[in-house]
Every structure is written in structure tokens, then in C-alpha cells.
Steps between C-alpha positions, in 0.01 A plus 500: 500500500760239440778575256705268286811557293424456133741387233585864435592556865205737554268429792161374386186540705150372451183709537289200599497566877383859451233387257385233747478761776292725269271207418453416866422862590234509229348176630496639855320812373246287313433295813412807709121483494307813419806695394455468121217488253454191282643694205809598702545138609479387137768755408722386788455136404601580144817670623574211738461240225731704274763507776465123550547450127809723502649302790429167331621602154817685602788254539674517837872578484563464874393265777301788652299537180445125486385485864254781430359306205470189717326691779251642249431146377429383855290808579285455190447134592421588863246756376317220320626553146689258283847563365530394137727209414699732275559752780605223739737353240655843438570540872662155515715580193618821665578306820705258292695785340548721806522247783574172323196336664172362374394263227239495230547128429168409664321775312647379171383144576150626580481699175611194299239281672224750418608513136497121475146473642 
């Protein structure tokens, strides 16, 4: 995991990469046909979704944590699911804070246009 020096001088690390690895191992287990019952798969899916929620809702404090959140966003999209606008905006905000990149100006314009309609 990546470490960053915080304002207190203590190294900060993010758990996001480990959580993402756990999530991916669960998904790999689910995808092994004939290995689990439907009930076991449901239980694994519940755990996987909880991990995804933890990754999305826990602010990244390091670039490694942010990259892990971004990779999860791409993975979820590649798996055919949609990332919520809120989750995407949170990732962009963290990129602005940690890396000084990204903009939500277009998103703000889109929200204003929807409200006006």
C-alpha cells in the first residue's frame, strides 16, 4: 500500500487496495461454476456488495487508495453495472484534493440543466 505523510507527520495508509483484492477474490469464487450453492452465492454477493460500498464510502487519503477506488469504478462498469453519479462525483472530488486533477464543472452544468427542465 502507498503511504503518505499526514499533517501530524504520521504515515497514513489506505485499506482500499486490500478491500479491492478481497472483493475480486470473492467474485472469482462466485464465477467458479458448480463450486457453490445458490444460497452460498447469495451470501458471497452480499459480502462483495458490502465491500464495494465500504470502498466507495471510505474517503481515500492516498493516491493508492484513490487508484483503487477508480479501478473498482471501472471494474463495476466493465461488469455491466452502472456507477452512480454521486459515487463518480466523490471520486472526482478526491482526485481534486489528492492529485489536483479533475473537474465537476460539466456535472454541475448538467444538474442545473435538469433542474431547469
